[in-house]
N, C-alpha and C positions, 0 to 999 in steps of 0.2 A: 684654255689656257692660261695663262696672264692675267687675266681676270680673276680666278679663282685663286691664285697662291699672290696678288695682290689680297684680296679680301682674307683669307688665314693669316695671315704677315699683320693684316692688324689685329687679327682677333688675337693675335699671340699679344701684340703690343697693349691691349687691351686687360687682356688677362695676367700681365704682367703690373699692368695701373692697379688695379680697381685691390688691391690686397693695403694699398698705400694708403688706402681709405681707416680713414676710423671710427666707423660704422659699422654699429656689431651686430646688422644683419648677417642670418645664415646665409641666406643669398652670398652675398662679400666675404664671409670670411669662409666660404669654403675653398676660393680661391688659393686658402692658406696651405691648401693640402698638396696638391698634385703638383709644386715645385719639380721636381726631378723627368716626370713626365711630362711637361711644359720646355723641359731644356731638351729629351729628345724630340718629339713635338719640333720645336725650334731647328735642331740638328737638320733633321728629315727634309725642312721648310729651305735652310741653307741650299743643299743637294739639289733641290730641285727650283733654283731663283740659278742654279749655276746652270742646270742644262737646260732650261726654258727660255730663260729671259733677257738671252744675247747679251751677257755685258762688251762693252761699260755703260749700256745705258741709262739713264738716269733714273729710269724709273726699278733697272735692276739698285741702282747703287744706296737710292731711301729704302729698297723690302729688307735689300742685306745689308745695311747696318741698322735698323732697328729691329733687326732679327737676332744679332749679335748681340747689339747692349740689352735685347730684351733676355737673352740667353747667360748673359754676365751677371744679370741683374738675378736670374735665377739661381745661377754657381754662388751665388754672394752667400746665401741664406742656406744653402743643402751642405758644400765644400766640406764646412767645419764635420761633420757627418759623412768624410770618407776619414783614408790613411793617407789621404794626401793632409790632411791637418795635422798641427803637433796636438800631441795628447793632453789635455786640461787637468785629465788626472795620471798620478805617477803609478805606473805597473808595482803592483807588491814585492815586497822582497824577504815578507815575514810568512815565515811559516811553520809559527806556533796557534794550534785553533786557538784557544786562551783569547787571542786578540781577533777573529775572526766574527764576520757574521753573517751568512748564509739566508738571502731569500727569493721566495720564490714567488715570484706576483702572475696569478691568471685571471682573467674573466673567464669564467666557463659558461657559459651562456646558458641564462637562464632553463631555457627550454630542452640543453643538452640536460640526456639522462647514465651517462657511459664515466658515473663517478669511480668508478674503479680502473680505471686510463689514471684518473687521477693521483688518487692513492699509490698506484703501484709507481707511477711517477714522484710521489713525494720519496718512498721507500728506496727508490733507486736511486736520486741526490742527495736526500737524506739533507733537507732546507733546515736554519733553525728555525724561520719564519715562515708561514705560508701563508699571503695575503689572497681570499676570493673575492670575487667582486661579480655580482649579479647574481648571489646565492639566496632561495629561498629556503624554506623549512623543510622541502625535500633533501637541496643537498646538504642543510644542519643535521641530520639526520644519518644521510647517507656517507659521512665526513666524520659520523661521530668516534670511530673504530682511529682517530690519530689522533688523539685526546691522551689512551694511554701513552704515546713518545713526545703529543705536544699538550701537556695538561693546562698552559695557559692561553685560555683565549677569551675573544671579544666575540661578543653573536650580535649580530642584528638583517635579523630575516627579511626579508620581505619580497614580495612580488611583484613588484612593480620595477624588475630588474635594475635596482641602485639595493638590492639585501648589500651586504658587507663581511666579513668573518676574519677574520684572524688567528690562528694556532701556531703559539711558538712553545720552542723549548727551553726558552729562558721568561725571568720571571716580567711580567709585564702588571705596573706596578701605573697608579694614578690614571686609570685607562677611565677614556669618557668615551661616548658616542655622542655628536654632536652634531643637530641643523641649521647649519650656517646660517645660509641662505634662502634654503626653498623648503620647506616642511618635509618633505617626502626626501630630500634627497641627504642622508647620511656621511657622518666621515666618523675616522675613528684617530685617538689620539692614547701613545700612553707613550711610559719611559720601560726600555728594555734594560734589564743589567743582562751583563753580558757575563763569559767565563771571568775575565780578567776584575770583575767587580766596576767596571765602567758604567754609569747608565747612559744610556742618548737616547735621547728625544725623539719621538717617530710620529711621523701624522699619516695618513693611508687617508686615498680620496680617490672619488670618484664622483665629480660633477657632472652634471647633464649636457650634455652636446646642445652646439647648436640647428637648427633642424628643421624642414619643414614637418616632419610626426611630433617633437616635444620643445624644447624651447625654439620661439622664433626667430631669437637674439645670443649672443652670446656672453650678454652680461655679468647672467646669472654664474656663470662655469666663472668669467672674466675674475670676479667676484670675489669667487672660495679663492681661487690661486692667488688673487695677491692679498687677501687679508691676512691669508696661512705665512705668506711672504713676508712681510709688516713683522709679522709675530716673531717668526726666525731670527729676521734681523737684533733683534733687540740682546739677543743670545750668544754667549761662547760655550753654549754646549755641544758634545756632539749631537749632529741631529738629520736625520733622513727623512724624506718622503717621499712614497711609494704608492702606485696606484694607478688606474685609465682615469688619464687628465682627459679624454677626449678631445683631446688636442695633439695637434703631430711638435714635432720636439723642435724646430726649425721657425714655428710662428713668433708673429712678436709680443703674444703674451708672453706664452713659454716663456721666449729672451729674458721678457718683463720684469718674471715671477723670478728667475737666475737674480738677473742684478738688484731686485729688491733682496731676495732672502741671500746674497752671497751665496747661493749652495755650487755645488760645480757637480756634471754631467760627466759622468765615466763613456757615454759613448763618444764625444766630441776626439777626433781622433783614432777611434776606432773603427768604427760605422752606423748604421742606422738605426739596426736593431729591428727594423721593420716588426711589428705584432703584429696588425690587423690590416689586410683581411683575406684568412689563411687558404679561401676560394681564387681567389683573385690574382694572379703574381702581375700580375700592370697595375693592379690596383691597392697595393699596399704600403704602412706608412705607421709610421713609430708611435703611437697611442698609449701605447703603456711606457711607464716611466719610475726610475729613480733617481733621486739627488741626494747628496751628502754634503756635509762640509767638509773642510779641509782636515781633519781628523783621521779621516780614510785615508787610503792607497786601494787603489783595485788588484785585486787577484784573480776572478773572472767575469767574466759577465758573457752571456749565452742566452740565444733564442732558441727554445727546444721543442720539436718537434709538435708537430698537427695532437688533441687528441680531442677532435670534436668537437671545441668549440670553433664562432670566428675569430678568435685572438688563441696566437702562440700562448704558452707561457713563457716565460721571464727572465733565467737563475742568474741574482748577481751575488760575487763571493766580496765583502769588504774586507781589509782587516784595519786594524785601531793602529795608526799609525800617526799621532799630529805631524801636520807640514806646512809651516807659515809659510814656503815657500810657494806651495798650491793656491794658481789663485783664479778667479773665475773674473765673469765680467762686470765690472762696476754701471752703476748706476748715473747718471746725469740730470741738470733740474729739471729737462723734459720728459724725465721720465718719474719725477717723481712729482711732476704735475700731474700726469698721467695716472699714475697711481691713485694720488685721490680723487680726480674723475672717474675713477670704475668705482671705487667703494665709494664715494658720494651717489653715483644713481642709484645703487641697492639701498641705501643709508643702512651698511653695515661698516664695522669696524674691526680690527686687528683685535682688542681688547676684549671680545668674545672666542677666541681662538682658548682652548685650556694649552699652558704650560705646562707641562707635567715636568717634576727637576727641576724648577725651578725653587 
């Protein structure tokens, strides 16, 4: 038993240290995801160490200390996505609908054919903008009835799991569908005009994940996120970024995206809002995201019930209420260097990102 507990302790240490590497191979980047699970694993280890390792032996002290430090490091990443942290985005006191923007973001799972469930969800929650991911031509046809109430659309049906559609009640101007890094992975960009006349710069993303079945490395995903972040950093416009980023909210890449772009994360201080996977309660992560500029406060954010996909829908209502007191995290010189390394590795530039409204 002592050997088993010792081995499990050092495995936790390895799982904690591995994400510190800048290597983009999927096998290493996978350790960014289960930080909460590693904390639970560590807690179980602590209890086992107290029961079976007969403190205060040297072996107990080493294993116990390593486990505590590993848990503390993992907790540092995920604690902001709990109610124990201060809110990065203020709760809105605005009740005027003309200042509000409600976005429903949903990865439908291309092989899922229950379009009626999504249509019913849209009618129930009445979002201003619906962003769908993994939508092919079948989904485009099935959701066509939404155009009666959401007449402004951007369509990019694909059968490779990376099709995208945007349906909006509000005008979508200067809309562009771009393939920023990979030839078969689109992103959408537009200017959304709110009821109050304010134009909001919007980017809808769904980069491919690092995995054994897709990209071997995270470099393509990381480059797309960072080039969009660099483009956003230059503007004073109201901005939103939404989509399935195939990365957890607490990863170093998503954190770098927030630093470079200056955008805020409304989940901080409120919860993780894990949207994937619907079938595995102990293996869920926040893969579907919404970030926004300081021009918005938060009216509500809610993970909706499962409707047939492997992702839960995410519903967010923002209120236009410019507030310079809201601040995110800022970039350090080493972050700027890492940003350049990421974009240079894929030979991409933020100059290729559309800037609607500029």
